[in-house]
Steps between C-alpha positions, in 0.01 A plus 500: 500500500846641444722683748718799441779276376267341237470172687177301524338473846220260577246747613217706361561780752695806385522609864679175580747536217570865596559397858738226389689757291528728795616221729768399255614864486519505880706179500748642248514840671512364863188686589322413821151506345546168309275313744222755454507456125506118534201518725320719249568251227350216698203713599434582141523137389534228768531241218807656336778241531782751456364709783524208737847416372606862561365488855694176562817643350476806718488278805801298375695820456476554876731194540335417832352162594216683679375608155489153347139425601398795291701365211331167533153667493596694186625184329187312594276786373691521174500123450114485535482744211799373294281361220402851396860631499720576204813285440711794625299527819527122563880533475480785758308263728756222438776741595322593822452131591867432448603810697269403792645145502855623508568375144636820359629328191144412411384856565779647290434258217129604494585874497756445227243302295267802532775737383583287195143560376433832666824696544307805620355321804657721761347304785675181387826689437505670835414185697767301318742780566424470874541128494828499313632743759380370835422130446699372206794725573566504129612848376592366155157351469345827622690692235419256219129507598478878446722497187277241331206744518687826427430476121130538575563824692627746241495877541161639555341182641316592823664330793844475343652685797406218740673244274814711468517536881492120542761468229723753683484307826565167334804643319639632830459168671684329213786747544434711190492842668527701178196340343318518831546868535392575141184289543413641842539862387304430186227342713482804724476730200183309409363428848643749749297344778638148441662418838640173361704701249618729774595189691696365193688825479573495873653159460716620216623797699577282808696244307690772305585682827326816380367564848446871460263437211337218700432737784354759259277236336283500815397854406391389154282227644344714779215658292375151405500341846156622600272199473791259457523159664760396758749501210564859592685368808726294280589807297581674827725209589688562176550862605627386839775295328601810304507711819727248670735485206512887496607499862176602673515463879327216674246735664403644159449155348300382804276805471439410135433141609228616740350750260517318165629144519309365800234767570299327773239777486421434137163336426685279249721361774219476746293310247780263407765517777673178386507543123803310378670781311450748788662254743792442259549875468492567875711203621753552222548869577525453873768231462693709247500786746625263778782379278595865456510547876159665548275398793142474370353507852183300558386489141553124466227410744196566281659314208570203728132492604397461133777248434394280788140502377607397152702193597394229256433737203752419229332663195793733434828327579697828503293628791606214727850626588341841567259344750809351662673838507213646706463205736871472572544874541217495763669206678203266439712186478216254553317662213814479286506128557128464423559689179781264400298194592212619280735565218654157528161334507387696196816423311467126574125447443345772287421432132529873424782580261660750737543235764836397354626857510387535862692180593810570293546873531255674743591286796873557465433871454289509816763306692761748383294793622428340839867407562614847402260658751636257766855620413575144387679636198682196378176303513315779315762492221499121478122479476478691174841562337519176299144565379535870423457460129161336561371808685334633178267195517320676790367761262524874555741739330878546498458801729284309747712186509811706561423507867571131539838552344564785742413273791736235377779754441449650849506149649821416313667813626394447858602133492843590361432305183701710262493262201120485496473875557734564207300265280171673589642851441656395171173347376303812594750717316484280189119491505486880520778583266569750354310679774625555859400257775266630772635689799403203727763278331764767522452506875547118510817516291664763719 
């Protein structure tokens, strides 16, 4: 049968295909009902290979080693039925196998092979987009991936808005803010509920220092947050950055943290209290507030609990320095050392492709964060300064990685290392030109 994109699916169940279409829509729209649709697809046809691949991909998107058993079961179920699958579905299964094994180059190659033949396969495009961003840390590849399929998404093609939103974000991460804003706004004209396009525009406004517009963007997204995934908290994090740049008081930002960035009463947080992006949001914002002279109170403790429980999980390299932020802020020095030991062991022995990034960049970043918390400012600077241009290998966005530059700059100032501080401030100014540097750096330069 064919799905809503005109792609063949190895099933005779229309209910299964409809559920797969709905699940893909939830993935693209960051809707929390994706798991329900995937379950419905499997219930309608337990032999559908793509339904099992989708279930495994959903588990991989959690970026949590606790979910890997479920991935293995999905791969095994799909493999038993592989003979009945279409060539496209077999490539989706190959991508999932590579992803599970930590061979992201294999996964990306499989998704790109799909897109060469089926440029309207939005599942392959979105998963490749995720991998280019978090695992491969390849913004140019992310942009090229979307631009290769754009000719197949002319005006009037249903789903075009999702593709434009991905293009907007990729353009922003490659430094093309003008093209990014055009694409993100065009995407929102077609898909007003597309939170990824809102996110792309939020990045443009942050990098262009248009913080008033960034703050107002939260209002545009608000009507579409009902039923959203935890991604809503990341959008709230973006608003918090705008609030700080606009001069909001520490108490106001902390209230926003409790209500919208790290809402511990939310069923989403209670269901996934250690989701990687949520932890990044929370730890990053608390540390930014501390660098601005704001005492966050006892908020570090619950993050440290999750960090300690996740020692040994290296699926997202960029999360590792954030675990260290929480552990060090809570004064859990033994746990800090265990985190570093686990990272060293992974970097030395794992066959996963991210192991080299953990060894080469994540460990120095974690050492920098720990030393800074201990007020060992020269050691903090020395741990990461020489490697600062490799920080993008951790994944994440310009806006997210900026915190590590702030930590280095603060360490340089406190250690009296004026040459390094001047270098860092100059590089930030060049990277953001012609737009102003963030308020945080102005404080450091004073």
